[in-house]
C-alpha positions as CSV (number, residue, x, y, z in Angstrom):
1,M,58.2,97.9,152.2
2,R,60.7,96.4,149.4
3,S,62.4,93.3,149.9
4,A,66.3,93.2,149.6
5,A,66.0,91.8,145.9
6,Q,63.9,94.7,145.1
7,R,66.2,97.0,146.6
8,T,69.4,95.8,145.1
9,R,67.4,95.9,141.6
10,L,66.5,99.5,141.5
11,L,69.6,100.7,143.1
12,R,71.1,98.8,139.8
13,Q,68.9,100.5,137.5
14,R,69.5,103.8,139.1
15,L,73.2,103.1,138.7
16,L,72.7,102.3,135.3
17,T,70.7,105.3,134.3
18,A,73.3,107.7,136.1
19,T,76.0,106.2,134.0
20,A,74.3,106.3,130.7
21,I,73.4,110.1,131.6
22,V,77.0,111.0,132.2
23,A,78.3,108.9,129.4
24,G,76.0,110.6,127.0
25,A,76.8,114.3,128.4
26,W,80.6,113.4,127.8
27,L,80.1,112.3,124.4
28,A,77.7,115.4,123.6
29,Y,80.5,117.7,125.0
30,G,83.1,116.2,122.8
31,V,80.7,116.2,119.5
32,L,80.1,119.9,120.4
33,V,83.1,121.4,121.6
34,G,85.4,119.3,118.7
35,G,87.9,118.1,121.2
36,G,90.2,121.1,120.6
37,D,93.3,119.0,119.0
38,D,93.1,120.6,115.8
39,E,96.2,122.9,116.1
40,P,98.7,120.0,117.0
41,E,97.7,118.2,113.9
42,V,98.3,121.1,111.4
43,A,101.7,121.2,113.3
44,M,102.5,117.8,112.6
45,A,101.4,117.8,109.1
46,D,103.4,120.7,108.4
47,E,106.4,118.6,109.8
48,G,105.6,115.5,107.2
49,R,106.0,118.4,104.2
50,G,109.0,118.5,102.2
51,Y,109.0,121.4,99.4
52,F,105.9,122.9,98.4
53,V,105.6,125.0,94.9
54,N,102.7,127.4,93.5
55,S,102.2,127.8,90.1
56,A,104.9,125.4,88.8
57,Q,105.7,124.7,85.7
58,L,108.0,121.7,84.5
59,T,109.7,121.4,81.1
60,E,111.6,118.5,79.4
61,F,113.2,119.3,76.4
62,G,114.0,116.8,73.6
63,P,117.3,116.0,72.0
64,D,116.5,118.7,69.3
65,G,116.2,121.3,72.1
66,A,112.4,122.1,71.4
67,P,110.0,121.2,74.5
68,R,108.9,118.0,74.8
69,I,106.8,117.9,77.7
70,V,105.5,120.8,79.8
71,L,103.8,120.0,82.9
72,R,102.0,122.6,84.9
73,A,100.4,122.4,88.3
74,D,98.8,125.0,90.6
75,T,100.6,123.6,93.4
76,I,103.4,120.6,93.8
77,E,104.0,119.1,97.5
78,Q,106.5,116.4,98.8
79,Q,105.4,114.3,101.7
80,L,108.4,113.3,103.5
81,A,106.6,110.1,105.3
82,D,106.5,108.3,101.8
83,Q,108.6,110.4,99.3
84,T,105.4,110.7,97.2
85,V,104.8,113.9,95.3
86,L,101.1,115.6,95.5
87,L,100.1,117.6,92.3
88,E,96.8,119.6,92.1
89,K,95.3,120.9,89.0
90,L,97.5,119.2,86.7
91,A,98.2,119.8,82.8
92,I,100.2,118.1,80.9
93,D,101.3,118.9,76.7
94,Y,103.8,116.7,75.1
95,Q,104.9,116.0,71.5
96,T,105.1,112.6,70.5
97,A,107.1,111.1,66.9
98,E,103.5,110.0,65.9
99,A,102.1,113.6,65.7
100,G,105.0,114.8,63.5
101,A,106.4,117.1,66.2
């Protein structure tokens, strides 16, 4: 027959093992299922967007009326949270006085 100390130690080991198994199963379930919170994040991301433009071209004209700076971007997106503007696939053409234009 086991002493009271041995039974207590065995009970603690079993309780710790059971807790570890439950925690591991819960963690594995969360990883495999993915949490299911993807859709609310997308909805919140849309609320933080100001304007959105596809295939944009912005032109600044010089004093002579000729194009001085031409900016092209596949997308332009304003972030309302910090008022930044994100540009993707950006290309800039510009004329300078040194180039003789």
